[in-house]
LONUDREN-136661 format. One line per 10 residues: number of its first residue (from 0); for each residue x, y, z of N, C-alpha, C, CB. Coordinates in Angstrom, 3 decimals, padded with zeros to 6 digits. Atoms other than C-alpha are relative to their C-alpha. Glycine has a CB too. Layout:
N
NUM	X:Y:Z:X:Y:Z:X:Y:Z:X:Y:Z | ...
This chain:
161
0	000.323:-000.633:-001.261:003.432:-016.989:-011.986:-000.110:001.505:-000.206:001.058:-000.335:001.071 | 000.183:-001.448:000.144:002.160:-013.431:-011.689:000.889:000.752:000.988:-001.480:000.385:000.214 | -000.828:-000.864:-000.838:004.139:-010.592:-010.199:-000.714:000.287:001.315:000.334:001.320:-000.733 | 000.509:-000.389:-001.316:003.666:-009.896:-006.467:000.859:001.152:000.503:000.016:-001.210:001.013 | -000.706:-001.176:-000.492:004.584:-006.476:-005.109:000.786:-000.375:001.263:-000.996:001.165:000.289 | -000.778:000.329:-001.194:007.345:-006.639:-002.449:-000.758:000.339:001.288:001.335:000.742:-000.026 | 000.763:-000.183:-001.236:005.960:-006.954:001.079:000.380:001.282:000.743:000.205:-001.194:000.910 | -000.410:-001.238:-000.661:007.936:-003.881:002.242:-000.561:001.243:-000.681:001.507:000.084:000.042 | 000.554:-001.133:000.732:006.116:-001.653:-000.278:-001.023:000.731:000.867:-000.646:-000.469:-001.322 | 000.936:-000.839:-000.739:004.191:001.231:001.305:-000.537:001.066:-000.932:000.673:000.639:001.242
10	000.526:-001.147:000.719:001.963:003.967:-000.034:000.558:001.230:000.690:-001.577:000.009:-000.033 | -000.766:-001.070:-000.604:004.065:007.044:000.533:-000.739:001.299:000.228:001.149:000.268:-000.820 | 000.723:-001.247:-000.197:001.808:010.051:000.007:-001.191:000.072:-000.953:000.934:001.207:-000.208 | 001.186:-000.265:000.804:-001.422:011.320:-001.455:000.046:001.460:-000.418:-001.318:-000.327:000.785 | 000.075:-001.376:000.485:-001.880:014.432:-003.559:-001.452:000.272:-000.366:000.960:000.240:-001.231 | 001.420:-000.288:000.179:-005.351:015.977:-003.452:-000.225:001.326:-000.716:-000.702:000.017:001.345 | 000.453:-001.245:000.609:-007.006:018.545:-005.667:-000.976:000.652:000.977:-000.670:-000.251:-001.409 | 000.875:-000.764:-000.885:-008.612:021.221:-003.496:-000.373:001.297:-000.696:000.683:000.281:001.374 | 000.423:-001.240:000.643:-010.444:024.422:-004.352:000.611:001.236:000.644:-001.499:000.106:000.033 | -000.542:-001.146:-000.725:-008.833:026.676:-001.727:001.076:-000.508:000.964:-001.131:000.775:000.770
20	-001.122:000.489:-000.813:-005.398:026.085:-000.154:-000.195:000.341:001.474:001.324:000.593:-000.504 | 000.126:-000.392:-001.414:-006.038:028.059:003.039:-001.137:-000.743:000.691:-000.229:001.512:000.115 | 001.112:000.752:-000.593:-009.406:026.371:003.641:000.420:-001.449:000.243:-001.253:000.053:-000.916 | -000.487:001.367:-000.180:-007.763:022.976:003.128:000.969:-000.077:001.176:000.682:-000.504:-001.283 | -000.941:-000.010:-001.114:-004.993:023.928:005.567:-000.700:000.145:001.354:000.999:001.126:-000.183 | 000.761:-000.085:-001.248:-007.573:024.853:008.208:-000.414:-001.398:000.461:-001.248:000.902:-000.181 | 000.365:001.377:-000.322:-008.601:021.188:008.053:001.234:-000.848:000.294:-000.797:-000.617:-001.147 | -001.141:000.918:-000.126:-005.306:019.322:007.521:001.029:000.467:001.027:000.675:-000.167:-001.344 | -000.992:-000.527:-000.944:-003.017:021.614:009.546:-000.644:000.302:001.351:000.664:001.272:-000.567 | 000.544:-000.518:-001.251:-005.245:023.260:012.134:-000.856:-001.008:000.755:-000.810:001.223:-000.276
30	000.854:000.976:-000.678:-007.723:020.450:012.863:000.704:-001.342:000.173:-001.298:-000.194:-000.777 | -000.642:001.312:-000.098:-005.866:017.214:012.048:001.423:000.079:000.540:000.013:-000.666:-001.354 | -001.307:-000.179:-000.615:-002.492:018.623:013.106:001.210:-000.298:-000.866:000.071:-000.830:001.171 | -001.154:000.210:000.873:-000.304:018.001:010.051:000.849:001.269:-000.057:-000.457:-000.412:-001.421 | -000.960:-001.103:000.054:002.799:020.191:009.761:000.239:000.396:-001.456:001.340:-000.395:000.689 | -000.346:-000.484:001.338:003.367:022.371:006.690:001.499:-000.161:-000.191:-000.434:001.493:-000.201 | -001.418:000.202:000.317:006.655:021.308:005.126:000.477:000.989:-001.047:000.241:-001.427:-000.487 | -000.420:-000.917:001.059:006.696:023.501:002.034:-001.214:000.486:-000.774:001.008:-000.681:-000.950 | 000.936:-000.548:000.979:004.547:025.832:000.005:000.686:-000.126:-001.355:-000.399:001.510:000.328 | -000.520:000.108:001.365:005.005:025.257:-003.724:-000.703:001.091:-000.799:-000.244:-001.453:-000.629
40	000.680:-001.158:000.574:004.196:028.697:-005.056:-001.261:000.308:000.801:-000.348:-000.247:-001.487 | 001.278:-000.311:-000.646:000.662:029.855:-004.297:-001.039:-001.081:-000.224:-000.530:001.320:-000.506 | 001.001:000.958:000.441:-001.018:026.776:-005.730:000.134:-001.393:000.594:000.049:-000.103:-001.458 | -000.162:001.324:-000.605:000.271:023.849:-003.666:000.736:000.135:001.332:000.769:-000.959:-000.957 | -000.676:000.070:-001.291:001.426:022.935:-000.169:000.152:-001.468:000.354:-000.789:000.780:001.115 | -000.283:001.371:-000.412:002.967:019.791:001.263:-000.017:-000.065:001.522:001.370:-000.490:-000.565 | 000.117:000.150:-001.449:002.064:018.633:004.793:000.387:-001.416:000.398:-001.437:000.326:000.476 | -000.429:001.314:-000.442:003.327:015.764:006.913:-000.160:-000.160:001.497:001.435:-000.245:-000.397 | -000.136:000.343:-001.412:003.529:014.041:010.254:001.464:-000.334:000.237:-000.942:-001.202:000.407 | -001.345:000.384:-000.405:006.890:013.842:011.977:001.130:000.481:-000.865:000.072:-001.423:000.066
50	-001.090:-000.570:000.782:008.886:015.911:009.512:000.321:-000.705:-001.305:001.201:000.023:000.816 | -000.178:000.650:001.300:008.592:013.560:006.520:-000.199:001.062:-001.086:-001.007:-001.207:-000.185 | 000.108:-001.052:001.018:008.871:015.504:003.230:-001.444:000.327:-000.344:000.737:-000.415:-001.257 | 001.444:-000.249:000.037:005.124:015.088:002.694:-000.768:-001.304:-000.018:-000.374:000.846:-001.220 | 000.962:001.091:000.032:002.332:012.695:003.404:-001.183:000.383:-000.884:-000.477:-000.353:001.427 | 001.135:-000.491:000.787:-000.310:014.865:001.750:000.428:001.248:-000.745:-001.235:000.293:000.903 | -000.154:-001.195:000.818:000.042:017.293:-001.114:-001.385:000.554:-000.264:000.757:-000.304:-001.335 | 001.266:-000.689:000.287:-002.750:019.835:-001.584:000.278:000.990:-001.109:-000.591:000.721:001.279 | -000.259:-000.943:001.090:-002.986:021.695:-004.864:-001.290:000.499:-000.629:000.874:-000.649:-001.064 | 001.125:-000.599:000.733:-005.282:023.956:-006.871:000.316:000.119:-001.488:-000.342:001.387:000.576
60	-000.429:-000.109:001.391:-003.590:023.394:-010.238:-001.148:-000.141:-000.995:001.042:-001.041:-000.290 | 001.142:000.196:000.903:-006.817:022.173:-011.876:-001.326:000.253:000.694:000.016:-001.408:-000.569 | 001.232:-000.003:-000.794:-009.328:022.886:-009.127:-000.266:001.290:000.769:000.039:-001.127:000.963 | 000.186:-001.239:-000.758:-009.027:026.479:-007.856:-001.438:000.487:-000.128:000.981:001.089:-000.485 | 001.391:-000.482:-000.104:-012.475:027.663:-006.719:-001.019:-000.931:-000.660:-000.111:001.375:-000.625 | 000.903:000.951:000.650:-014.027:024.538:-008.268:-000.910:-000.674:001.033:000.807:-001.065:-000.779 | 000.864:000.759:-000.908:-016.949:022.610:-006.777:000.592:-001.391:000.247:-001.438:-000.116:-000.580 | -000.476:001.370:-000.240:-016.360:019.151:-005.261:-000.312:-000.905:-001.187:-000.636:-000.575:001.278 | 000.261:000.999:001.041:-016.129:016.194:-007.633:-001.333:-000.685:000.308:001.168:-001.053:-000.087 | 001.262:000.705:-000.245:-019.455:014.390:-008.103:000.228:-001.306:000.763:-000.713:-000.289:-001.328
70	-000.110:001.228:-000.798:-020.011:011.565:-005.627:-000.098:-001.224:-000.903:-001.099:-000.048:001.090 | 000.219:001.146:000.877:-021.219:009.218:-008.350:000.831:000.129:-001.273:-001.490:-000.134:-000.349 | -000.921:-000.035:001.133:-018.147:009.363:-010.565:001.252:-000.776:000.396:000.351:001.478:-000.416 | -001.269:000.675:-000.296:-014.853:007.555:-010.869:000.931:000.963:000.713:000.664:-000.538:-001.297 | -000.964:-000.826:-000.714:-012.101:008.803:-008.607:000.287:-000.569:001.369:-000.504:001.427:000.123 | -000.414:000.401:-001.330:-010.772:008.621:-005.099:-001.218:-000.199:000.910:000.951:001.043:000.597 | 001.070:000.232:-000.980:-013.126:007.061:-002.518:000.374:000.648:001.321:-000.262:-001.520:000.195 | -000.509:-000.696:-001.179:-011.057:008.056:000.507:001.501:-000.194:000.131:-000.710:-000.493:001.264 | -001.386:000.100:-000.410:-007.579:008.651:001.831:-000.027:-000.538:001.420:000.756:001.388:-000.099 | -000.045:000.575:-001.339:-006.747:006.545:004.892:001.265:000.464:000.713:-000.058:-001.546:-000.060
80	-001.107:-000.489:-000.817:-004.566:008.081:007.593:000.120:-000.933:001.198:-000.222:001.497:000.453 | -000.234:001.015:-001.025:-003.084:005.435:009.902:000.652:000.618:001.229:000.877:-001.132:-000.551 | -000.542:-000.471:-001.270:-002.576:006.433:013.536:000.725:-001.151:000.690:-001.124:000.570:000.911 | -000.805:001.078:-000.588:000.023:004.498:015.573:-000.708:-000.790:001.095:001.259:000.573:000.557 | 000.660:000.693:-001.103:-002.256:003.657:018.533:-001.474:000.362:000.056:000.677:000.337:001.331 | 001.423:-000.287:-000.219:-005.885:003.506:019.563:-000.162:001.327:000.743:-000.676:-001.149:000.795 | 000.052:-001.269:-000.734:-005.215:006.361:021.986:000.161:001.184:-000.950:001.093:000.041:001.085 | -000.173:-001.077:000.976:-003.980:008.526:019.088:-001.279:000.223:-000.795:001.161:-000.317:-000.950 | 001.278:-000.134:000.700:-007.207:007.798:017.210:-001.030:000.652:000.917:-000.506:-001.379:-000.487 | 000.935:-000.581:-000.965:-009.178:008.658:020.360:000.230:001.500:000.157:000.135:-000.695:001.357
90	-000.320:-001.421:-000.158:-007.373:011.992:020.708:-000.515:000.802:-001.188:001.518:000.199:000.156 | 000.501:-000.750:001.161:-008.186:013.058:017.134:-001.521:-000.042:-000.031:000.579:-000.571:-001.321 | 001.465:000.059:-000.093:-011.780:011.867:017.648:-000.507:001.081:000.952:-000.466:-001.404:000.478 | 000.390:-001.033:-000.965:-012.027:014.133:020.699:000.136:001.391:-000.620:000.861:-000.100:001.281 | -000.179:-001.296:000.683:-010.621:017.059:018.657:-001.137:000.263:-000.989:001.359:000.038:-000.739 | 001.091:-000.157:000.959:-013.226:016.458:015.949:-001.304:000.328:000.717:-000.163:-001.273:-000.843 | 001.211:-000.278:-000.776:-016.018:016.386:018.540:000.015:001.428:000.531:-000.136:-000.995:001.164 | -000.100:-001.351:-000.548:-014.787:019.569:020.198:-000.162:001.063:-001.079:001.333:000.182:000.706 | 000.141:-000.929:001.122:-014.649:021.279:016.787:-001.364:-000.126:-000.678:001.107:-000.239:-001.020 | 001.314:000.280:000.606:-018.144:019.925:015.986:000.128:-000.343:-001.491:-000.937:001.213:000.179
100	-000.230:000.406:001.389:-016.688:018.473:012.778:-000.759:-001.298:-000.244:001.533:-000.175:-000.303 | 000.863:001.174:000.190:-019.151:015.944:011.326:000.730:-001.232:-000.540:-001.118:000.352:-000.935 | -000.446:001.295:000.532:-018.331:012.278:010.825:-001.019:-000.479:-001.015:000.185:-001.056:001.140 | 000.924:000.654:000.933:-019.821:010.357:007.922:-000.177:-001.468:000.363:000.509:000.131:-001.449 | 000.112:001.385:-000.435:-019.286:007.017:009.659:001.077:-000.345:001.009:000.080:-000.939:-001.189 | -000.975:000.519:-000.960:-017.403:004.977:012.238:-000.186:-001.513:000.019:-000.187:000.637:001.451 | 000.124:001.457:000.126:-016.623:001.266:011.924:001.118:-000.735:000.712:-000.017:-000.399:-001.459 | -000.972:000.969:-000.488:-014.893:-001.625:013.611:000.108:-001.042:-001.101:-000.425:-000.642:001.402 | -000.203:000.937:001.109:-013.393:-003.731:010.823:000.678:-001.301:000.433:000.824:000.659:-001.080 | -000.678:001.196:-000.490:-011.942:-006.443:013.064:001.503:000.173:000.003:-000.376:-001.201:-000.841
110	-001.439:-000.264:000.109:-008.440:-005.559:011.851:000.346:001.414:000.445:000.473:-000.218:-001.436 | -000.223:-001.417:-000.280:-008.875:-001.858:012.581:-001.278:000.641:000.517:000.496:000.734:-001.260 | 001.129:-000.846:-000.368:-011.121:000.828:014.013:000.155:001.292:-000.782:-000.063:000.264:001.560 | -000.105:-001.107:000.937:-011.967:003.735:011.729:-001.096:001.033:000.196:-000.038:-000.516:-001.408 | 000.919:-001.138:000.057:-013.586:007.152:011.680:000.000:000.499:-001.436:000.412:001.144:001.011 | 000.120:-000.488:001.373:-014.870:008.513:008.374:-000.579:001.409:000.008:-000.885:-000.949:-000.849 | 000.453:-001.366:000.129:-015.355:012.134:007.383:000.410:000.512:-001.366:000.571:000.891:001.126 | -000.397:-000.639:001.251:-014.996:014.475:004.424:000.766:001.267:000.324:-001.233:000.313:-000.892 | -000.687:-001.276:-000.158:-012.528:017.312:004.105:-000.877:001.101:-000.601:001.412:-000.030:-000.676 | 000.847:-001.077:000.518:-013.861:020.756:003.054:-000.331:-000.100:-001.490:000.662:001.302:000.255
120	000.284:000.190:001.422:-013.673:019.714:-000.629:-000.720:-001.309:-000.273:001.281:000.048:-000.798 | 000.743:001.258:000.071:-015.639:016.529:000.093:000.844:-001.194:-000.415:-001.134:000.146:-000.951 | -000.858:001.170:000.164:-012.612:014.273:-000.321:-000.225:-000.892:001.212:001.521:000.402:-000.150 | 000.206:000.925:-001.103:-013.272:011.178:001.770:001.285:-000.239:000.774:-000.548:-001.314:-000.513 | -001.148:000.204:-000.886:-010.956:010.735:004.765:-000.354:-001.114:000.973:000.384:001.319:000.764 | 000.116:001.024:-001.028:-010.536:007.636:006.924:001.141:000.214:000.986:000.035:-001.446:-000.615 | -000.987:-000.081:-001.075:-008.746:008.063:010.255:-000.104:-001.318:000.742:-000.243:001.251:000.963 | 000.118:001.329:-000.586:-007.862:004.656:011.716:001.268:-000.421:000.715:-000.342:-001.009:-001.064 | -001.166:000.685:-000.578:-005.541:002.478:013.766:-000.201:-001.481:-000.258:000.168:000.304:001.553 | 000.038:001.451:000.201:-004.687:-001.162:013.121:000.192:-000.713:001.329:001.082:-000.445:-001.011
130	-000.254:000.885:-001.133:-005.060:-003.773:015.809:001.280:-000.793:-000.297:-001.224:-000.963:000.260 | -001.150:000.880:000.250:-001.973:-005.941:016.304:-000.431:-001.201:-000.851:000.624:-000.482:001.344 | 000.320:001.065:000.942:-001.868:-008.649:013.644:-000.503:-001.272:000.684:001.213:-000.321:-000.831 | 000.448:001.214:-000.690:-002.309:-011.430:016.217:-001.433:000.110:000.519:000.933:-000.308:001.154 | 001.399:-000.198:-000.392:-005.757:-009.949:017.003:-000.945:000.060:-001.203:-000.131:001.277:000.812 | 000.847:-000.057:001.180:-007.022:-009.932:013.413:-000.872:-001.242:-000.083:000.846:000.147:-001.268 | 000.907:001.150:000.093:-010.010:-012.190:012.712:000.302:-000.879:-001.222:-001.450:000.484:-000.058 | -000.226:000.987:001.052:-009.154:-015.305:010.701:-000.971:-001.154:000.195:001.474:-000.506:000.007 | 000.846:001.184:-000.120:-011.402:-018.265:009.922:000.876:-001.236:000.234:-000.879:-000.181:-001.271 | -000.714:001.243:-000.305:-010.440:-021.909:010.566:001.036:-000.347:-001.064:-000.985:-001.145:000.142
140	-000.940:000.272:001.080:-008.658:-022.060:007.178:001.111:001.055:-000.094:-000.745:-000.077:-001.317 | -001.024:-001.036:000.006:-006.539:-018.984:007.980:-000.284:001.170:-000.915:001.283:-000.590:-000.379 | 000.373:-001.110:000.873:-008.432:-016.602:005.694:-000.438:001.201:000.832:-001.123:-000.422:-000.968 | 000.373:-001.227:-000.694:-008.764:-013.008:006.863:-001.497:000.235:-000.142:000.793:001.207:-000.549 | 001.448:-000.210:-000.027:-012.360:-012.176:007.832:-000.316:001.410:000.502:-000.692:-001.063:000.894 | 000.319:-001.375:-000.382:-012.672:-008.385:007.914:-001.515:000.180:000.035:000.648:001.015:-000.982 | 001.424:-000.276:-000.173:-016.060:-007.015:008.958:-000.215:001.508:-000.010:-000.540:-000.629:001.321 | 000.371:-001.397:-000.210:-017.887:-003.707:009.131:-001.099:-000.001:001.046:-000.467:000.703:-001.342 | 000.926:-000.035:-001.123:-019.502:-003.384:012.535:000.042:001.386:000.620:000.344:-001.091:001.051 | 000.073:-001.303:-000.658:-020.521:-000.416:014.643:001.179:000.170:000.954:-001.337:000.156:000.760
150	-001.100:-000.328:-000.897:-017.590:001.230:016.422:-000.573:000.587:001.285:000.996:000.992:-000.672 | 000.419:-000.518:-001.303:-018.110:001.876:020.144:000.712:001.334:000.224:000.322:-001.021:001.159 | -000.610:-001.323:-000.068:-017.462:005.623:020.054:000.207:000.468:001.440:-000.856:001.002:-000.746 | -000.165:-000.393:-001.409:-017.977:006.096:023.797:001.253:-000.639:000.592:-001.244:-000.404:000.828 | -001.209:000.676:-000.489:-015.298:003.508:024.571:001.248:000.628:-000.614:-000.050:-001.512:-000.325 | -001.128:-000.642:000.644:-012.986:005.129:022.040:000.285:001.341:000.667:-000.266:000.185:-001.502 | -000.188:-001.305:-000.614:-013.533:008.556:023.577:000.617:-000.104:001.399:-001.330:000.730:000.073 | -000.590:000.210:-001.332:-012.698:007.225:027.068:001.513:-000.211:-000.099:-000.659:-001.214:000.699 | -001.419:000.239:000.214:-009.307:006.242:025.637:000.793:001.303:-000.147:000.194:-000.862:-001.230 | -000.670:-001.291:000.227:-008.526:009.936:024.930:000.525:000.626:001.290:-000.958:000.968:-000.675
160	-000.388:-000.640:-001.280:-008.185:010.807:028.617:001.171:-000.659:000.655:-001.147:-000.005:000.958
């Protein structure tokens, strides 16, 4: 039998290479609303939600003033940030609209609803919320049937009010 990771396992944080710490903070702190927990010298900063030590590390150790990584290369596709409720996702969607920050996509996956965008260094970001598990789409055999369908952005935005 092969090893199976414990079901309580979670992905704790992401550490991203960025070209400019302050520009990255304008996105993660000022737009998305993450709290700065600690600067690590002049080359790294740790940000979080709710006072956790860090959900996202941003550093320039190998990337100061560098161009974005090529799209057609191995590496990170996106970081997914899970919001607790649909209303929370709607609120950040409204903030992005008000800031005229461009989305690269928006999808209903059956299990979740997601907004896609790039940070200033072109790192892919997914902002999403999960539907309750009893609403996930399963086939007659009990197999999960995730989809990629168009997200109703107008309905999501109405949730922000």
